[in-house]
C-alpha positions, 0 to 999 in steps of 0.5 A, a space after each residue: 783261384 778265385 776268392 769264392 774257392 778260397 772262401 769255400 776251403 776256408 769254410 771247410 777248414 772250419 768244419 775240420 776244426 769243429 770235428 777236432 773239437 768233437 774228436 776230443 770231447 766225443 763221449 763215445 767211439 761212434 762220436 769220434 768216428 763220425 768226426 773222422 769221416 767229417 774229416 774225409 768228407 772235407 778233405 775230398 771237398 777241399 781237393 775237388 775245390 783245388 782240382 777245379 780252381 787250379 785246373 789240375 785233374 790229378 787232384 781228382 784222382 787223389 780225391 777219389 783215393 780218399 773217398 774210397 779210404 774213408 768208405 773203407 775205414 768206416 766199414 772197418 769200424 762198424 765190423 770191429 764195434 759190432 
C-alpha cells in the first residue's frame, strides 16, 4: 500500500471518530442515524481502498455487502420512525 492509501484511510477514520461524537451528543434519533450511515459509508470506502491497495478483489464483495446492509438499516429506520 502506498502512503496515499494510508492517508485516505486515516482521513476516513477521522470522519468515523467525528461520527462517534455525533452519536454521543446527537439531540435526535435522526442525527444518530445519520452518524450510523456515516459509519457505513466510511467502512465501505475503507474496504474499497484496501481492495485497491492490496489488490484483493474479495474485499470488493465485502464492501458491496456492507453497502447493502447500510441501505437496509436506513429503510428500517425510516419505516419505524414514521
